C-alpha positions as CSV (number, residue, x, y, z in Angstrom):
1,X,-4.0,47.5,16.8
2,X,-5.8,43.7,16.7
3,X,-4.0,41.1,16.2
4,X,-5.6,38.3,14.4
5,X,-5.8,35.0,16.6
6,X,-4.2,32.0,15.8
7,X,-5.9,28.5,15.7
8,X,-3.1,25.9,16.6
9,X,-3.8,22.2,17.2
10,X,-1.2,20.2,19.3
11,X,-1.0,16.3,18.3
12,X,0.7,14.6,21.2
13,X,2.3,11.2,20.4
14,X,1.6,9.3,24.2
15,X,1.9,6.0,26.0
16,X,3.0,7.8,29.3
17,X,0.7,7.7,32.4
18,X,-2.6,9.2,32.4
19,X,-1.6,11.6,35.2
20,X,1.2,13.0,33.2
21,X,-0.6,13.3,29.8
22,X,-3.6,15.1,31.7
23,X,-1.0,17.6,33.1
24,X,0.8,18.1,29.8
25,X,-2.9,18.7,28.2
26,X,-3.9,21.1,30.7
27,X,-0.4,23.2,30.7
28,X,-0.9,23.4,26.7
29,X,-4.3,24.7,26.9
30,X,-3.9,27.2,29.9
31,X,-0.7,28.6,27.6
32,X,-2.9,28.4,24.7
33,X,-6.6,28.9,25.7
34,X,-7.8,28.7,21.7
35,X,-5.8,25.6,21.0
36,X,-7.0,22.3,20.4
37,X,-5.1,19.1,21.6
38,X,-5.6,15.7,19.6
39,X,-4.0,13.0,21.7
40,X,-2.7,9.7,19.8
41,X,-2.3,7.1,22.4
42,X,-0.8,3.9,22.5
43,X,-2.6,2.0,25.2
44,X,-0.7,-1.1,25.5
45,X,1.1,-0.1,28.7
46,X,-1.1,2.4,30.3
47,X,-5.2,3.0,29.3
48,X,-5.9,6.8,27.7
49,X,-7.0,9.1,30.1
50,X,-10.5,10.8,30.1
51,X,-10.1,14.3,29.7
52,X,-13.4,16.7,30.0
53,X,-12.6,19.3,27.5
54,X,-14.5,19.8,24.1
55,X,-11.3,21.0,22.4
56,X,-9.3,17.9,23.3
57,X,-9.8,14.7,21.4
58,X,-8.3,11.3,22.6
59,X,-7.7,8.7,20.2
60,X,-6.4,5.2,20.9
61,X,-5.2,4.4,17.8
62,X,-4.4,0.5,18.5
63,X,-0.9,0.7,16.6
64,X,2.5,-0.7,17.9
65,X,4.2,2.8,17.9
66,X,7.5,1.2,18.8
67,X,10.8,3.2,18.7
68,X,12.1,3.6,14.9
69,X,8.7,2.0,13.7
70,X,6.5,3.0,10.4
71,X,3.7,2.8,13.3
72,X,4.9,6.2,14.7
73,X,4.4,7.8,11.4
74,X,0.9,6.4,10.9
75,X,-0.1,7.6,14.3
76,X,1.2,11.1,13.6
77,X,-0.5,11.3,10.0
78,X,-3.6,10.2,11.6
79,X,-3.5,12.6,14.6
80,X,-2.9,15.5,11.9
81,X,-6.0,14.5,9.9
82,X,-8.3,14.4,13.1
83,X,-6.5,17.9,14.1
84,X,-7.5,19.1,10.3
85,X,-11.3,17.8,10.7
86,X,-11.9,19.2,13.9
87,X,-10.2,22.5,14.0
88,X,-9.0,23.4,10.4
89,X,-5.7,24.7,12.2
90,X,-3.5,27.7,11.4
91,X,-0.7,25.8,12.9
92,X,-0.5,21.7,13.7
93,X,2.5,21.1,16.3
94,X,3.9,17.8,17.2
95,X,4.9,16.9,20.5
96,X,5.2,13.9,23.0
97,X,3.3,13.0,26.1
98,X,6.9,13.4,27.8
99,X,7.2,17.2,27.0
100,X,6.1,20.4,29.0
101,X,5.7,23.8,27.5
102,X,8.9,26.1,28.1
103,X,7.4,29.2,26.3
104,X,4.1,31.4,26.1
105,X,2.5,29.1,23.6
106,X,-0.1,31.7,22.4
107,X,2.7,34.3,21.5
108,X,4.9,31.7,19.9
109,X,2.1,30.3,17.7
110,X,1.6,34.0,16.4
111,X,5.2,34.4,15.8
112,X,5.6,31.3,13.5
113,X,2.6,31.9,11.5
114,X,3.5,35.6,10.9
115,X,6.9,33.8,9.8
116,X,5.3,31.8,7.3
117,X,6.1,28.0,7.1
118,X,7.3,25.5,9.6
119,X,9.5,24.8,12.3
120,X,11.9,21.9,12.8
121,X,15.3,20.9,13.1
122,X,16.7,19.5,9.7
123,X,19.5,18.9,7.1
124,X,19.9,17.1,3.8
125,X,21.7,13.6,3.7
126,X,23.4,11.6,1.1
127,X,25.6,8.7,0.6
128,X,27.3,6.8,-2.0
129,X,28.5,3.4,-0.9
130,X,31.5,1.5,-1.9
131,X,32.2,-2.2,-3.0
132,X,34.7,-4.3,-1.0
133,X,34.9,-2.8,2.7
134,X,35.8,0.8,2.1
135,X,33.8,3.5,3.8
136,X,31.4,4.9,1.1
137,X,31.0,8.9,0.8
138,X,28.5,11.0,2.8
139,X,26.3,10.2,5.4
140,X,25.7,6.4,5.7
141,X,22.5,7.1,7.9
142,X,21.0,7.9,4.3
143,X,20.6,3.8,4.1
144,X,18.0,4.1,6.6
145,X,16.0,5.4,3.8
146,X,17.3,4.9,0.2
147,X,16.9,0.6,0.9
148,X,14.0,-1.5,1.3
149,X,14.2,-3.0,4.8
150,X,13.2,-6.2,5.9
151,X,12.9,-7.6,10.1
152,X,15.5,-10.0,10.3
153,X,14.8,-11.7,13.7
154,X,16.9,-14.9,13.4
155,X,19.8,-12.3,13.4
156,X,18.8,-10.5,16.4
157,X,20.4,-12.4,19.1
158,X,23.8,-12.8,17.2
159,X,24.0,-9.1,16.4
160,X,23.5,-8.2,20.2
161,X,25.7,-10.4,21.6
162,X,28.8,-8.9,19.2
163,X,30.6,-12.1,19.1
164,X,32.9,-13.5,16.2
165,X,29.7,-14.4,14.3
166,X,28.4,-10.7,14.4
167,X,31.8,-9.2,13.2
168,X,31.5,-11.7,10.1
169,X,28.3,-10.7,9.4
170,X,28.9,-7.0,9.7
171,X,32.1,-7.3,7.7
172,X,30.2,-9.1,4.7
173,X,27.5,-6.5,4.7
174,X,29.9,-3.8,4.7
175,X,31.6,-5.1,1.5
176,X,28.1,-5.9,-0.1
177,X,26.8,-2.5,1.0
178,X,25.9,-1.0,-2.4
179,X,23.7,-3.6,-2.7
180,X,22.6,-5.5,0.5
181,X,23.2,-4.2,4.0
182,X,22.7,-4.6,7.7
183,X,21.5,-2.7,10.6
184,X,20.6,-3.3,14.0
185,X,17.8,-1.1,15.9
186,X,18.6,-1.6,19.1
187,X,16.1,0.3,21.0
188,X,13.4,-1.0,18.4
189,X,12.4,-3.9,16.1
190,X,16.4,-5.0,16.2
191,X,18.1,-6.7,13.3
192,X,17.3,-5.6,9.7
193,X,18.1,-6.8,6.1
194,X,18.2,-4.1,3.3
195,X,18.4,-3.8,-0.3
196,X,18.8,-0.9,-2.1
197,X,16.2,0.3,-4.0
198,X,16.3,0.4,-7.7
199,X,14.8,3.7,-7.9
200,X,15.3,6.1,-5.2
201,X,12.6,8.5,-4.0
202,X,15.3,11.3,-3.3
203,X,17.1,13.4,-6.2
204,X,19.9,16.2,-6.3
205,X,16.9,18.7,-6.0
206,X,14.7,17.1,-3.4
207,X,17.3,15.1,-1.3
208,X,16.4,12.9,1.6
209,X,16.2,14.8,4.9
210,X,16.8,14.1,8.5
211,X,16.1,15.8,11.6
212,X,14.1,15.8,14.6
213,X,10.7,14.2,15.3
214,X,9.1,17.4,17.0
215,X,7.8,19.9,14.2
216,X,5.5,22.7,13.7
217,X,3.9,22.8,10.3
218,X,1.4,25.7,8.9
219,X,-1.5,24.8,7.0
220,X,0.0,24.8,3.7
221,X,2.6,22.1,5.0
222,X,0.1,20.4,6.5
223,X,-1.7,20.1,3.1
224,X,1.7,18.6,1.5
225,X,2.5,16.3,4.1
226,X,-1.2,14.9,4.1
227,X,-1.1,14.5,0.2
228,X,2.6,13.1,-0.2
229,X,2.4,10.8,2.4
230,X,-1.4,9.6,2.1
231,X,-2.0,5.9,2.0
232,X,-0.7,4.7,-1.6
233,X,1.5,7.8,-2.4
234,X,4.7,6.8,-3.8
235,X,6.7,8.6,-0.9
236,X,4.5,6.8,1.6
237,X,5.0,3.5,0.2
238,X,8.8,4.3,0.1
239,X,9.1,5.4,3.9
240,X,6.7,2.3,4.9
241,X,9.8,-0.2,4.7
242,X,12.6,2.5,6.2
243,X,14.2,2.4,9.6
244,X,13.4,5.4,11.8
245,X,11.0,6.8,9.4
246,X,9.8,9.5,11.8
247,X,13.0,11.0,11.3
248,X,12.5,11.9,7.7
249,X,9.7,11.4,6.1
250,X,7.4,14.7,7.2
251,X,10.9,16.5,7.3
252,X,11.6,15.5,3.7
253,X,8.1,16.4,2.9
254,X,8.5,20.0,4.3
255,X,11.7,20.7,3.0
256,X,10.6,19.8,-0.5
257,X,8.6,23.0,-0.8
258,X,10.0,25.5,1.6
259,X,13.1,25.9,3.9
260,X,12.0,26.2,7.6
261,X,11.0,29.3,8.9
262,X,13.0,28.3,12.2
263,X,15.7,26.1,12.4
264,X,15.4,24.5,15.7
265,X,13.4,21.5,17.1
266,X,10.0,22.1,18.7
267,X,10.9,19.9,21.7
268,X,14.5,20.2,23.4
269,X,15.8,17.2,25.0
270,X,17.7,17.3,28.4
271,X,20.9,15.4,28.3
272,X,20.6,12.2,29.8
273,X,24.1,11.2,30.6
274,X,24.9,14.4,32.5
275,X,22.8,14.9,35.8
276,X,22.0,18.6,35.8
277,X,20.9,20.7,38.9
278,X,17.7,22.1,38.5
279,X,18.9,25.8,37.7
280,X,21.2,24.2,34.9
281,X,18.1,22.2,33.6
282,X,16.2,25.3,33.3
283,X,19.0,27.1,31.5
284,X,19.4,24.5,29.2
285,X,15.8,24.5,28.0
286,X,15.7,28.2,27.9
287,X,19.0,28.7,26.0
288,X,17.5,26.2,23.4
289,X,14.9,28.5,22.6
290,X,12.6,25.4,21.9
291,X,8.8,26.0,22.7
292,X,8.9,22.6,24.8
293,X,11.3,20.5,26.9
294,X,11.4,16.9,26.8
295,X,11.3,14.2,29.5
296,X,11.7,16.9,31.7
297,X,9.3,15.0,34.3
298,X,11.7,11.7,34.1
299,X,14.6,13.5,36.4
300,X,13.6,17.1,37.1
301,X,13.2,18.7,40.2
302,X,10.0,20.0,40.9
303,X,11.0,23.4,40.7
304,X,11.9,23.3,37.1
305,X,8.3,22.6,36.3
306,X,7.1,25.3,38.4
307,X,9.5,27.6,36.4
308,X,8.3,26.1,33.2
309,X,4.6,26.8,34.2
310,X,5.5,30.3,34.9
311,X,7.4,31.1,31.5
312,X,4.7,29.1,29.5
313,X,1.5,31.1,31.4
314,X,0.4,27.5,32.4
315,X,0.1,28.4,36.1
């Protein structure tokens, strides 16, 4: 029995060192020899690596891909377009430069394409705010995407200090939440003021979706994402002025058309608050069922990387 080969393209969002990135790209290519890799690199801190492989494209995009920014989605879409042009892949996989393969990628690609669809951790969210300070109904994280947000640098220091004035501002924002709200993106661009949109891009039939940034999508899903988040498209214009859009934009488009074939993230992140012995780290990654482990090299014993190379066939 012959198996139809799968062409996969891995889009890597990176700002990491050249050595780490080269290691990751090499591990992907060894585990999936027919794959392509598109590196979308933010070179503000470290220069992009030079990788001599005709199936590896290194793109220095010039975007400020700070945490929670629209630029992360822009870099992702740019990587997807380059992958489509270079390889016309059956499957596109989004990972970070801090990931590492944890399974035989070639076998995982075949299984996911055969399952028909996409892989990602996603759930619908909705929220109805209340006037006067009472808690709204639902998940308030939804306001990241149903409001139009503007950076408010003059409020940033006040909110971060968490003093009396900050408490007054938060209380006022809570009372006016059905119209105006306030958020502090601590790891990103700081304080933001938001105004509720008159027309929400979401409906009960096509709700806002929230989930892990790290997804894999087949050619059909890729077509939907590139069309509905194309420059100037209604959903693109809406998400461009949201907070942490990388955890919702792609996921919302994909879930509008089909449920995920596999409902788990593509890259499992080890817990950072509790140090784990290397045996526990391996067990945690393997039990997750994810094809990648994330931020492994930040605190892993070399034995973990060696074991992951064995599991993925990247030795």
